[in-house]
C-alpha positions as CSV (number, residue, x, y, z in Angstrom):
1,M,-8.0,41.8,61.1
2,S,-9.7,41.9,57.8
3,K,-6.4,42.0,54.4
4,K,-6.2,45.2,52.6
5,I,-6.4,45.8,48.7
6,A,-4.7,49.0,47.3
7,V,-7.0,49.8,44.4
8,L,-4.2,51.6,41.6
9,V,-6.6,53.7,40.1
10,T,-7.4,56.9,37.7
11,D,-9.8,58.9,35.2
12,H,-10.6,55.9,31.8
13,F,-10.6,52.4,34.0
14,E,-12.2,50.1,32.5
15,D,-15.5,50.7,34.4
16,S,-16.3,46.5,35.1
17,E,-12.7,45.6,34.9
18,Y,-12.5,47.8,38.7
19,T,-16.6,47.8,39.9
20,E,-17.0,43.4,39.9
21,P,-13.9,42.5,41.5
22,V,-13.8,45.1,44.2
23,K,-18.0,44.6,44.3
24,V,-16.7,40.7,45.9
25,F,-13.7,42.1,47.7
26,K,-15.8,44.0,49.4
27,E,-18.7,41.2,50.2
28,K,-15.9,38.5,51.3
29,G,-15.1,40.9,54.0
30,Y,-11.3,42.6,51.9
31,E,-10.7,46.5,52.5
32,V,-10.5,47.7,49.6
33,T,-8.7,51.5,49.4
34,T,-8.6,53.5,45.9
35,I,-5.8,55.0,45.2
36,E,-4.0,57.9,42.4
37,M,-2.7,61.5,42.7
38,E,-5.3,63.6,45.0
39,E,-7.3,62.3,48.0
40,G,-11.1,63.0,47.8
41,K,-10.8,63.6,43.8
42,R,-13.7,61.6,41.8
43,V,-12.6,59.5,38.8
44,K,-14.5,58.4,35.6
45,G,-14.5,55.2,33.9
46,K,-14.4,55.0,30.2
47,Q,-17.6,53.6,29.5
48,G,-18.7,56.8,31.6
49,H,-21.1,54.3,34.5
50,S,-18.9,54.4,37.2
51,E,-17.5,57.1,39.3
52,I,-14.8,56.6,42.1
53,M,-14.3,58.8,44.6
54,I,-10.2,58.3,45.6
55,D,-9.6,57.5,49.2
56,K,-6.4,58.0,49.3
57,S,-3.1,59.8,48.1
58,I,0.0,57.7,46.4
59,S,2.0,60.5,49.0
60,D,0.2,58.9,51.7
61,V,0.2,55.0,51.6
62,S,2.9,52.7,51.6
63,P,3.0,49.2,50.1
64,E,3.8,47.9,53.8
65,D,-0.1,48.9,54.7
66,F,-1.5,46.8,51.9
67,D,-1.5,42.8,52.0
68,A,-2.4,43.2,47.9
69,L,-2.6,45.2,45.1
70,F,-5.2,45.8,42.4
71,I,-4.9,47.2,39.3
72,P,-8.1,47.3,36.8
73,G,-7.8,48.0,33.3
74,G,-8.8,50.5,30.0
75,F,-6.5,53.8,30.0
76,S,-6.3,54.2,33.8
77,P,-2.8,51.9,33.9
78,D,-1.2,53.7,30.9
79,I,-1.6,57.5,32.8
80,L,-0.6,56.3,35.8
81,R,2.5,54.7,34.4
82,A,3.8,58.0,34.1
83,D,4.2,58.7,37.8
84,E,7.2,57.2,38.9
85,R,5.6,56.7,42.8
86,F,2.5,54.1,41.3
87,V,5.9,52.3,39.3
88,H,7.2,52.2,42.8
89,F,4.4,51.4,44.6
90,S,3.4,48.6,42.1
91,K,7.4,46.5,42.0
92,A,7.1,46.4,45.6
93,F,4.4,44.3,45.7
94,M,5.6,42.1,43.1
95,D,9.3,42.2,44.6
96,A,7.9,41.4,48.1
97,K,6.1,38.3,47.0
98,K,2.8,39.9,47.5
99,P,-0.5,39.6,46.3
100,V,-0.7,41.5,42.7
101,L,-4.2,41.3,40.5
102,A,-4.1,42.9,37.6
103,I,-6.5,42.7,34.5
104,C,-7.1,43.7,31.0
105,H,-3.9,47.2,30.6
106,G,-3.2,46.7,34.0
107,P,0.0,44.7,33.6
108,Q,1.1,47.9,32.2
109,L,2.4,49.3,35.2
110,L,4.3,46.1,36.1
111,I,6.0,46.6,33.0
112,T,7.3,50.0,33.4
113,A,8.5,48.3,36.8
114,E,10.3,46.2,35.3
115,T,8.7,42.9,37.4
116,L,7.7,40.7,34.4
117,E,11.0,39.1,33.7
118,G,10.1,35.2,33.7
119,R,6.5,35.4,34.4
120,D,3.3,33.5,33.1
121,V,1.3,36.2,32.0
122,T,-1.2,37.2,30.2
123,G,-3.2,40.5,28.9
124,Y,-5.7,42.5,26.3
125,K,-4.1,42.0,23.1
126,S,-2.5,45.1,22.2
127,I,-0.2,44.3,24.8
128,Q,1.2,41.7,24.4
129,V,3.5,42.1,22.2
130,D,4.8,44.6,25.4
131,L,4.3,41.9,27.8
132,K,6.8,39.6,25.7
133,N,8.8,42.3,24.9
134,A,9.4,42.7,29.3
135,G,10.3,39.0,29.2
136,G,6.5,38.3,30.2
137,N,5.7,34.8,29.8
138,F,2.4,35.3,27.3
139,H,0.1,33.1,27.5
140,D,-3.5,34.0,25.3
141,K,-6.0,32.3,28.6
142,E,-8.8,34.0,30.6
143,V,-6.7,33.7,33.7
144,V,-3.1,33.1,34.2
145,V,-1.7,32.6,37.7
146,C,2.0,32.6,38.7
147,Q,3.9,31.4,41.7
148,N,0.6,31.9,43.9
149,Q,1.4,35.7,43.5
150,L,0.2,37.2,40.3
151,V,-3.2,36.8,39.1
152,T,-3.8,38.6,35.2
153,S,-7.1,38.5,32.9
154,R,-7.2,39.5,29.5
155,Q,-10.2,41.1,29.5
156,P,-14.3,42.3,31.1
157,D,-15.2,39.0,29.6
158,D,-12.8,37.4,32.0
159,I,-14.0,38.6,34.9
160,P,-15.4,35.8,36.8
161,A,-12.1,33.8,36.3
162,F,-10.2,36.6,37.3
163,I,-12.3,37.2,40.7
164,R,-11.8,33.2,41.4
165,E,-8.3,32.8,40.7
166,S,-7.9,36.5,42.9
167,L,-9.8,35.1,45.7
168,R,-7.8,32.0,46.1
169,I,-4.6,33.6,46.2
170,L,-5.7,35.7,48.4
171,G,-6.9,33.6,50.4
């Protein structure tokens, strides 16, 4: 049975931070499920290159249904963290020590879920202070892996390292 990856995503996601990892995850046999407020909705990337059909509504899924969580960056994580359901969903993965893969602004959901205390983490430069204020140990590196569970990266240039470490953690 293939591992299932939940992807929390909505409009204004960073195109390449979604498309490149998801392409590799699918090639490696992982089942990827996009989750937003509304099943069947089409969401658009902020660069305008990508459009995603949402597979499931957050109301119809449970963290127990998935083996890992992927949070692409862009403005999407900031929009999603205004909805408690996405915050609780993210927190459940961190609490259960399941793999969490977050790039660029993706860690904003983990900040709101208050799950970064004492964790090694990185993220986009505009959220570095937020990561530190959330109790995270910030590292300005292309990829940071914490406790063999949390994989974070800073920006689109870091995608190859992000994918490499994500695949290692996914096993």
